[in-house]
PATORBA-72288 format. One line per field, with one value per residue (C-alpha): residue number from 1; residue in one letter; x, y, z. Coordinates in pm, whole numbers, plus 32768, in hexadecimal, padded with zeros to 4 digits. Layout:
N
pos: (NUM; ...)
code: (A; ...)
xx: (X; ...)
yy: (Y; ...)
zz: (Z; ...)
REM end
This chain:
119
pos: (1; 2; 3; 4; 5; 6; 7; 8; 9; 10; 11; 12; 13; 14; 15; 16; 17; 18; 19; 20; 21; 22; 23; 24; 25; 26; 27; 28; 29; 30; 31; 32; 33; 34; 35; 36; 37; 38; 39; 40; 41; 42; 43; 44; 45; 46; 47; 48; 49; 50; 51; 52; 53; 54; 55; 56; 57; 58; 59; 60; 61; 62; 63; 64; 65; 66; 67; 68; 69; 70; 71; 72; 73; 74; 75; 76; 77; 78; 79; 80; 81; 82; 83; 84; 85; 86; 87; 88; 89; 90; 91; 92; 93; 94; 95; 96; 97; 98; 99; 100; 101; 102; 103; 104; 105; 106; 107; 108; 109; 110; 111; 112; 113; 114; 115; 116; 117; 118; 119)
code: (M; R; L; S; A; I; K; G; A; R; E; Y; E; A; A; L; G; G; V; R; A; L; M; R; R; E; P; L; S; K; K; E; E; R; R; L; E; S; L; V; A; R; I; E; P; Y; E; A; A; H; F; A; L; P; R; A; T; P; A; Q; V; L; E; E; L; M; L; A; R; P; T; S; R; R; M; L; D; A; I; V; G; S; K; R; V; A; G; E; I; L; G; G; A; R; I; R; K; S; V; S; R; R; L; A; Y; H; F; H; V; P; A; D; L; F; E; A; T; D; E)
xx: (5893; 5845; 5738; 5727; 562D; 5528; 55AB; 5486; 5370; 53BF; 54E3; 5370; 52BE; 53F7; 53F8; 5258; 525C; 5392; 5292; 517C; 5271; 52BD; 513A; 50F3; 51FF; 5188; 524B; 5362; 54BB; 5570; 5641; 54B5; 5458; 5571; 557E; 53E9; 543A; 555D; 546B; 5341; 544D; 54B8; 532A; 5275; 5353; 532F; 51D5; 516E; 5268; 51BD; 5020; 4FFD; 4E8A; 4DF6; 4D48; 4BAF; 4B4F; 4A2B; 492C; 497E; 49B3; 4831; 47C5; 4873; 47F7; 4687; 46B5; 4711; 4625; 4521; 44F1; 43FA; 440B; 42EC; 438C; 44C9; 443F; 43AD; 44DB; 45AC; 44AC; 442A; 43EE; 44A6; 4628; 4600; 45DC; 471F; 4809; 4746; 47C9; 492A; 494B; 4A2C; 4961; 4926; 49C0; 4857; 47C9; 48FF; 48AD; 4759; 4789; 4894; 478B; 4673; 4792; 4858; 4994; 4A95; 4A60; 4BAE; 4AF6; 4A69; 4B88; 4C06; 4D6C; 4E4D; 4F2D)
yy: (87D3; 86AB; 85C0; 846C; 837E; 82CB; 818B; 80B9; 80B2; 8109; 8213; 8297; 829F; 8332; 8465; 8450; 845B; 8584; 8653; 861E; 86CB; 87F9; 8826; 87DC; 892A; 8AA7; 8B51; 8AD9; 8B26; 8B5D; 8A30; 8970; 89D5; 895C; 8832; 8822; 8866; 8735; 8634; 8688; 86C3; 8501; 84EF; 852E; 8453; 82FD; 834A; 836A; 8231; 814B; 8205; 8252; 8267; 81EA; 82D0; 8292; 8247; 835B; 8269; 8248; 83E9; 83DD; 82DB; 8399; 84D6; 8463; 83BF; 851A; 85B9; 84F1; 84C9; 8392; 82EB; 83AC; 84D6; 8473; 8405; 858B; 8608; 8554; 853C; 8418; 82A2; 8215; 82DE; 82E1; 815C; 8179; 829D; 8196; 8054; 80DA; 817D; 82C5; 8411; 8515; 8642; 86FF; 862C; 863B; 87AD; 876E; 86A4; 878A; 88D3; 87BB; 874F; 8894; 8803; 87F3; 876A; 8695; 85C0; 8505; 84E8; 8377; 8341; 8229; 81E4)
zz: (98BB; 986B; 98B6; 990A; 989E; 99CA; 9967; 9A53; 9B12; 9C57; 9BCA; 9B32; 9C83; 9D11; 9C58; 9C5A; 9DDF; 9D99; 9CE4; 9DD9; 9F11; 9E50; 9DEB; 9F4E; 9FA0; 9F52; 9EED; 9E18; 9E38; 9C9F; 9D2F; 9D63; 9C5F; 9B62; 9C28; 9BD8; 9A7A; 9A76; 9B04; 99FD; 9900; 9960; 998D; 9848; 974F; 9848; 9845; 96E1; 9689; 979C; 97FE; 969B; 963B; 94D2; 9406; 940B; 92AE; 9246; 929D; 93EF; 93D9; 9356; 9469; 9575; 9544; 94CA; 965C; 9705; 967B; 9629; 94D7; 9447; 92FE; 9284; 92B1; 920B; 90A3; 90AB; 9100; 8FF6; 8F0C; 8EDA; 8F9C; 8EBA; 8EE1; 908A; 9062; 8F93; 908A; 91C6; 910C; 90D3; 8F66; 8F11; 8F6B; 8E3B; 8EAD; 8E97; 8F39; 9098; 9044; 908F; 91C8; 922B; 923E; 92FE; 9402; 942C; 93CB; 92D5; 9183; 9183; 92CE; 9191; 90A7; 9085; 90CE; 904F; 9150)
REM end
Protein backbone atom coordinates (compact mmCIF):
# COMPACT_ATOMS: atom_id res chain seq x y z
CA MET A 1 0.00 0.00 0.00
CA ARG A 2 1.38 3.38 -1.04
CA LEU A 3 0.87 6.20 1.45
CA SER A 4 -0.06 9.63 0.20
CA ALA A 5 2.09 12.53 1.35
CA ILE A 6 0.62 15.17 3.62
CA LYS A 7 0.06 18.25 1.46
CA GLY A 8 -0.61 21.02 3.93
CA ALA A 9 -1.02 22.24 7.47
CA ARG A 10 -4.70 21.28 7.67
CA GLU A 11 -3.97 17.71 6.59
CA TYR A 12 -1.02 17.58 9.00
CA GLU A 13 -3.18 18.70 11.93
CA ALA A 14 -5.81 16.11 11.01
CA ALA A 15 -3.18 13.36 10.97
CA LEU A 16 -1.85 14.51 14.36
CA GLY A 17 -5.39 14.44 15.72
CA GLY A 18 -5.72 10.86 14.53
CA VAL A 19 -2.48 9.90 16.27
CA ARG A 20 -3.57 11.59 19.51
CA ALA A 21 -6.91 9.77 19.45
CA LEU A 22 -5.25 6.41 18.90
CA MET A 23 -2.65 7.08 21.59
CA ARG A 24 -5.43 7.59 24.16
CA ARG A 25 -6.86 4.15 23.41
CA GLU A 26 -5.38 1.08 24.96
CA PRO A 27 -4.94 -1.62 23.91
CA LEU A 28 -5.08 -1.03 20.15
CA SER A 29 -6.52 -3.58 17.77
CA LYS A 30 -4.32 -4.80 14.89
CA LYS A 31 -6.25 -2.51 12.54
CA GLU A 32 -5.70 0.47 14.86
CA GLU A 33 -1.99 -0.35 15.15
CA ARG A 34 -1.70 -0.36 11.35
CA ARG A 35 -3.59 2.94 11.17
CA LEU A 36 -1.27 4.50 13.76
CA GLU A 37 1.83 3.30 11.88
CA SER A 38 0.38 4.68 8.66
CA LEU A 39 -0.29 8.09 10.19
CA VAL A 40 3.19 8.28 11.71
CA ALA A 41 4.75 7.27 8.38
CA ARG A 42 2.92 10.19 6.71
CA ILE A 43 3.66 12.70 9.51
CA GLU A 44 7.42 12.11 9.81
CA PRO A 45 8.41 13.27 6.29
CA TYR A 46 6.16 16.34 6.62
CA GLU A 47 7.78 17.30 9.92
CA ALA A 48 11.27 16.69 8.55
CA ALA A 49 10.55 19.04 5.65
CA HIS A 50 8.71 21.75 7.59
CA PHE A 51 10.12 21.69 11.11
CA ALA A 52 13.76 20.65 10.68
CA LEU A 53 16.07 22.22 13.23
CA PRO A 54 19.42 23.53 12.07
CA ARG A 55 22.45 21.72 13.44
CA ALA A 56 24.19 23.66 16.19
CA THR A 57 27.80 24.65 15.67
CA PRO A 58 30.41 23.03 17.92
CA ALA A 59 30.84 26.38 19.73
CA GLN A 60 27.06 26.56 20.37
CA VAL A 61 27.06 22.99 21.68
CA LEU A 62 29.95 23.79 23.99
CA GLU A 63 28.27 26.97 25.29
CA GLU A 64 25.07 25.05 26.06
CA LEU A 65 26.98 22.29 27.82
CA MET A 66 28.88 24.86 29.87
CA LEU A 67 25.54 26.37 30.97
CA ALA A 68 23.89 23.01 31.65
CA ARG A 69 26.82 21.67 33.65
CA PRO A 70 28.18 24.79 35.27
CA THR A 71 31.64 25.16 33.76
CA SER A 72 33.54 28.43 34.06
CA ARG A 73 35.77 29.82 31.38
CA ARG A 74 38.74 29.09 33.66
CA MET A 75 37.65 25.44 33.90
CA LEU A 76 37.32 25.31 30.11
CA ASP A 77 40.85 26.69 29.75
CA ALA A 78 42.10 23.81 31.90
CA ILE A 79 40.07 21.19 30.01
CA VAL A 80 41.34 22.21 26.57
CA GLY A 81 44.84 23.01 27.74
CA SER A 82 45.11 26.74 27.18
CA LYS A 83 43.29 30.02 27.42
CA ARG A 84 44.06 30.79 23.77
CA VAL A 85 42.58 27.51 22.49
CA ALA A 86 39.46 27.96 24.64
CA GLY A 87 38.98 31.44 23.22
CA GLU A 88 39.41 30.22 19.66
CA ILE A 89 36.89 27.43 20.19
CA LEU A 90 34.29 29.76 21.70
CA GLY A 91 34.96 32.10 18.77
CA GLY A 92 33.99 29.37 16.33
CA ALA A 93 37.35 27.87 15.35
CA ARG A 94 37.46 24.22 14.34
CA ILE A 95 38.11 21.92 17.30
CA ARG A 96 41.01 19.47 17.02
CA LYS A 97 40.14 15.80 17.59
CA SER A 98 42.32 15.59 20.71
CA VAL A 99 40.49 18.57 22.21
CA SER A 100 37.06 17.24 21.22
CA ARG A 101 37.91 13.96 23.01
CA ARG A 102 38.82 15.88 26.17
CA LEU A 103 35.60 17.89 25.98
CA ALA A 104 33.57 14.73 25.36
CA TYR A 105 35.17 13.03 28.36
CA HIS A 106 34.52 16.03 30.62
CA PHE A 107 30.90 16.56 29.57
CA HIS A 108 30.07 12.82 29.09
CA VAL A 109 28.88 13.28 25.51
CA PRO A 110 29.98 11.86 22.13
CA ALA A 111 33.03 13.60 20.66
CA ASP A 112 31.31 14.09 17.31
CA LEU A 113 29.17 16.81 18.88
CA PHE A 114 32.24 19.00 18.60
CA GLU A 115 32.92 18.23 14.93
CA ALA A 116 32.03 20.86 12.38
CA THR A 117 29.77 19.91 9.49
CA ASP A 118 30.22 21.34 6.04
CA GLU A 119 26.50 21.84 5.45
